[in-house]
C-alpha positions as CSV (number, residue, x, y, z in Angstrom):
1,E,0.1,0.0,0.1
2,S,1.3,3.4,-1.0
3,F,1.8,6.3,1.4
4,S,-0.9,8.2,-0.4
5,A,-3.5,5.2,-0.4
6,F,-2.5,4.7,3.3
7,L,-3.2,8.3,4.4
8,K,-6.5,8.4,2.6
9,R,-7.5,5.2,4.2
10,V,-6.7,6.4,7.8
11,S,-8.4,9.8,7.0
12,L,-11.6,7.8,5.8
13,D,-11.5,5.8,8.9
14,C,-11.1,8.9,11.1
15,G,-14.0,10.7,9.4
16,G,-16.3,7.6,9.5
17,A,-16.0,7.3,13.3
18,G,-18.6,10.1,13.3
19,Q,-16.5,13.1,15.1
20,G,-15.1,14.4,11.8
21,C,-11.6,14.3,10.7
22,M,-9.0,17.2,10.5
23,L,-6.1,16.4,8.3
24,V,-3.0,18.6,9.1
25,D,-0.4,18.5,6.4
26,C,3.3,19.5,7.5
27,T,4.9,17.1,5.0
28,A,6.7,18.2,1.7
29,T,5.1,15.6,-0.7
30,E,2.3,15.7,-3.1
31,D,1.2,12.3,-1.8
32,T,-1.1,14.0,0.5
33,I,-3.3,15.3,-2.3
34,P,-6.1,12.5,-2.2
35,A,-6.5,12.9,1.5
36,L,-6.6,16.5,1.6
37,L,-9.2,16.3,-1.4
38,L,-11.7,14.5,1.1
39,A,-12.7,18.1,2.3
40,S,-14.1,18.7,-1.3
41,E,-16.1,15.6,-0.8
42,S,-17.8,15.7,2.6
43,P,-18.3,18.2,5.5
44,A,-17.1,15.5,7.8
45,Y,-13.4,16.4,6.7
46,T,-11.3,19.5,7.0
47,S,-7.8,20.1,5.9
48,V,-5.0,22.4,7.1
49,S,-1.7,22.5,5.2
50,A,1.7,24.2,5.4
51,N,2.8,21.9,2.6
52,K,3.2,23.9,-0.6
53,K,3.2,21.2,-3.2
54,P,-0.4,20.2,-3.2
55,F,-1.3,23.9,-4.0
56,A,1.2,24.2,-6.6
57,S,0.7,21.0,-8.4
58,S,-2.2,20.6,-10.8
59,L,-4.5,23.7,-11.1
60,E,-7.5,21.2,-10.9
61,A,-6.4,20.2,-7.5
62,F,-6.0,23.6,-6.2
63,Q,-9.4,24.7,-7.6
64,Q,-11.1,21.8,-5.8
65,L,-9.3,22.7,-2.5
66,T,-10.2,26.3,-2.8
67,S,-13.5,26.6,-4.4
68,P,-16.2,28.6,-2.4
69,K,-18.0,25.6,-1.5
70,V,-15.1,23.9,-0.2
71,Y,-12.9,26.5,1.3
72,P,-14.8,26.8,4.6
73,R,-13.2,23.3,5.3
74,V,-9.8,24.2,4.0
75,R,-6.9,26.5,5.1
76,Y,-3.6,26.8,3.7
77,E,-2.1,30.1,5.2
78,S,1.2,28.5,6.1
79,T,2.1,27.6,2.6
80,V,3.3,31.1,2.1
81,G,5.1,33.3,4.7
82,A,4.5,30.7,7.4
83,G,2.6,32.7,10.1
84,V,2.5,35.9,8.4
85,P,-1.3,36.2,7.1
86,V,-0.4,36.7,3.5
87,V,-3.1,34.3,2.0
88,A,-5.9,35.4,4.3
89,S,-5.1,39.1,3.5
90,L,-5.0,38.5,-0.4
91,R,-8.3,36.3,-0.2
92,R,-9.9,39.3,1.7
93,V,-8.9,41.6,-1.0
94,V,-10.1,39.4,-3.8
95,A,-13.3,38.7,-2.0
96,S,-13.8,42.5,-1.9
97,A,-13.6,42.8,-5.5
98,D,-10.6,45.0,-5.3
99,P,-8.6,44.3,-8.6
100,V,-5.1,43.1,-7.9
101,H,-2.5,44.9,-10.3
102,Y,0.8,43.8,-8.7
103,V,2.1,41.7,-6.0
104,T,5.8,41.4,-5.1
105,G,7.7,40.2,-2.1
106,S,10.5,38.1,-0.7
107,F,9.3,34.7,0.3
108,S,12.5,32.9,1.4
109,G,14.2,33.8,4.6
110,T,17.3,32.1,3.4
111,L,17.6,34.3,0.2
112,G,16.7,37.2,2.3
113,Y,19.6,36.3,4.4
114,V,21.9,36.0,1.5
115,M,20.7,39.2,-0.1
116,S,21.5,41.2,3.1
117,A,24.7,40.0,3.6
118,L,25.8,40.7,-0.2
119,Q,24.5,44.2,0.3
120,Q,27.1,44.5,3.3
121,G,29.9,43.6,1.0
122,E,30.3,40.0,1.7
123,P,31.3,37.5,-1.0
124,F,28.5,35.3,-2.4
125,S,30.5,32.1,-1.6
126,V,31.2,33.0,2.0
127,V,27.5,34.0,2.7
128,V,26.2,30.7,1.2
129,R,28.6,28.6,3.1
130,R,27.9,30.4,6.4
131,A,24.1,29.9,5.7
132,K,24.8,26.3,5.2
133,D,26.7,25.9,8.3
134,L,24.0,27.7,10.3
135,G,21.3,25.4,9.0
136,Y,19.4,28.2,6.9
137,T,19.7,26.2,3.7
138,E,18.9,22.7,2.8
139,P,21.7,20.2,2.9
140,D,22.0,21.0,-0.9
141,P,22.0,24.7,-1.0
142,R,20.7,24.7,-4.5
143,D,17.3,23.6,-3.2
144,D,17.2,27.1,-2.0
145,L,19.3,29.1,-4.4
146,G,17.5,27.6,-7.4
147,G,14.3,29.6,-6.6
148,V,11.7,26.8,-7.1
149,D,10.5,27.0,-3.4
150,V,9.9,30.9,-3.9
151,A,8.3,30.0,-7.3
152,R,5.8,27.5,-5.8
153,K,4.8,30.2,-3.1
154,A,4.3,33.0,-5.9
155,L,2.3,30.5,-7.9
156,I,0.0,29.8,-4.9
157,L,-0.5,33.6,-4.5
158,A,-1.1,34.1,-8.3
159,R,-3.9,31.2,-8.2
160,T,-5.5,32.6,-5.2
161,I,-5.9,35.9,-7.2
162,G,-7.7,33.8,-9.7
163,L,-5.0,33.3,-12.3
164,P,-5.1,30.0,-14.0
165,L,-1.2,29.4,-13.9
166,S,1.0,26.5,-13.7
167,M,4.7,26.2,-12.7
168,A,5.4,26.1,-16.3
169,D,4.4,29.7,-16.4
170,V,6.7,30.9,-14.0
171,A,10.0,32.5,-15.1
172,V,12.6,31.5,-12.7
173,E,16.1,32.8,-12.3
174,P,18.5,30.6,-10.2
175,L,21.4,32.0,-8.5
176,F,23.9,29.7,-10.2
177,P,24.6,28.6,-13.9
178,E,23.1,25.4,-15.3
179,S,26.6,24.0,-15.5
180,M,26.6,23.7,-11.7
181,A,23.0,22.2,-11.3
182,T,23.9,18.5,-11.4
183,M,27.5,18.3,-9.8
184,P,28.0,16.8,-6.3
185,V,27.3,19.2,-3.4
186,P,30.9,19.2,-2.2
187,E,32.0,20.2,-5.7
188,F,29.4,22.7,-6.0
189,M,30.6,24.3,-2.8
190,E,34.1,24.4,-4.0
191,K,32.9,26.0,-7.3
192,L,30.9,29.0,-5.5
193,P,33.8,31.5,-5.5
194,S,33.7,31.6,-9.2
195,L,30.4,33.3,-8.8
196,D,31.6,36.0,-6.4
197,A,32.7,38.6,-8.9
198,G,29.6,38.5,-10.7
199,F,27.2,39.3,-7.8
200,E,29.8,41.9,-6.4
201,Q,29.4,43.7,-9.8
202,R,25.5,43.4,-9.7
203,V,25.6,44.7,-6.1
204,K,27.6,47.8,-7.0
205,A,25.7,48.6,-10.1
206,A,22.4,48.6,-7.9
207,Q,24.1,50.8,-5.3
208,A,25.2,53.3,-8.0
209,E,21.6,53.8,-8.8
210,G,20.8,54.1,-5.0
211,K,19.2,50.7,-5.2
212,V,19.7,47.2,-3.6
213,L,19.6,43.7,-4.9
214,R,16.7,41.4,-3.7
215,Y,15.8,38.0,-4.6
216,A,11.9,38.5,-5.2
217,A,8.8,37.0,-6.9
218,S,6.6,39.4,-8.8
219,I,3.2,38.9,-10.0
220,H,2.0,41.2,-12.7
221,V,-1.7,41.4,-13.6
222,D,-3.1,43.5,-16.5
223,S,-7.0,43.2,-16.3
224,A,-7.5,45.3,-19.2
225,K,-5.6,43.2,-21.6
226,G,-6.4,40.0,-19.7
227,T,-2.9,39.1,-19.3
228,S,-0.5,38.2,-16.4
229,R,3.3,37.6,-15.8
230,L,4.9,35.7,-12.9
231,E,8.7,36.2,-12.5
232,V,11.1,35.0,-9.8
233,G,14.8,36.2,-9.5
234,L,17.0,39.0,-8.9
235,Q,15.5,42.5,-8.8
236,T,17.1,45.8,-8.1
237,V,14.7,47.9,-5.9
238,P,15.0,51.4,-4.3
239,A,16.6,51.2,-0.9
240,D,14.1,53.0,0.8
241,S,11.3,50.7,-0.6
242,P,9.7,48.2,1.8
243,L,11.2,45.4,-0.2
244,G,14.7,47.3,-0.2
245,A,14.4,47.9,3.3
246,L,13.9,44.4,4.3
247,Q,16.8,42.8,6.4
248,G,17.9,39.2,7.4
249,T,15.4,36.3,7.2
250,D,12.1,38.1,7.3
251,N,9.5,37.8,4.7
252,L,7.7,40.7,3.0
253,V,4.7,40.8,0.5
254,E,3.5,44.0,-1.1
255,M,0.2,44.2,-2.8
256,T,-0.8,47.0,-5.2
257,T,-4.5,46.9,-5.9
258,E,-6.9,49.5,-7.1
259,V,-7.8,50.4,-3.3
260,Y,-4.2,50.1,-2.4
261,K,-2.8,52.0,-5.3
262,T,-0.7,54.9,-3.8
263,A,0.1,53.1,-0.7
264,P,0.4,49.4,-1.3
265,L,-0.7,46.8,1.5
266,V,2.5,45.5,3.0
267,L,3.0,42.6,5.4
268,R,6.2,41.7,6.9
269,G,7.3,39.2,9.4
270,A,9.3,36.0,10.3
271,G,8.4,34.0,7.3
272,A,10.5,30.9,8.1
273,G,11.3,28.5,11.1
274,V,9.3,26.2,13.2
275,G,7.7,28.7,15.6
276,G,6.0,31.0,12.7
277,T,5.0,27.9,10.6
278,A,3.6,26.3,13.8
279,A,1.8,29.3,14.8
280,G,0.3,29.7,11.4
281,V,-0.9,25.9,11.2
282,M,-2.4,26.3,14.7
283,A,-4.4,29.5,14.0
284,D,-5.7,27.7,10.8
285,M,-6.8,24.6,12.9
286,V,-8.4,26.9,15.6
287,D,-10.2,28.8,12.8
288,L,-11.7,25.6,11.3
289,A,-12.7,24.2,14.6
290,Y,-14.6,27.3,15.5
291,T,-16.3,27.6,12.0
292,S,-17.2,23.9,11.9
293,S,-18.8,24.1,15.3
294,R,-20.9,27.2,14.6
């Protein structure tokens, strides 16, 4: 029996016991999708997820989990920004029929740490090695430096706006060349100094314009033309902007809408770590328990 089938069977047994079943997904696998989708089939099931993959996989699964009929039984706040209420805030904006024009932000504490240190003049290779030693990166730092995790978070927000996008629609700029993508981790770490000069030049070029370098995701929406664009990669932003002023491992999201046009809605806070994610998951659990009992 596969893990996916096992989890669905256990969830069915739990829901069939008469008390209802709340599935809390803190894994990092798509195998939980069949169990999560039980919430779309019966009010006996509710789902809370900090796992990005089910919400960034097929568009069909996302739409099933977040449809107006099903959403009262599903929460996915901690898939983006851990405990920072990014998803809830964006859903409220969408529910108010306030057109979303632009969303940008830093969705990776690891890459935020790297960008802050680069801005202070440290070599890229030194910063990445220290981040790895501190446990800020995955055992293979390319899992963070590749930008795929940020892309998943941005895709979830884009879909929450209502954009029918997939991962294939996301333009992702990794922080290393393709030639370093498949080499063993020790060799990758040894080759990192070869990237130092390039990053130093980009930081200095940004500084010459009064700007700073940030690894960010951007969602562009042109309602008039019916087009959208989703990009993840290095950006130069004004040093005094919310994103430019961001330091360390904090996450930030900035939403520009018709209402929040001249003064964008900005959310900032600890977007990574056990504490923030646990707080976000617990808040979702309590929210669902409360709404289900009314």
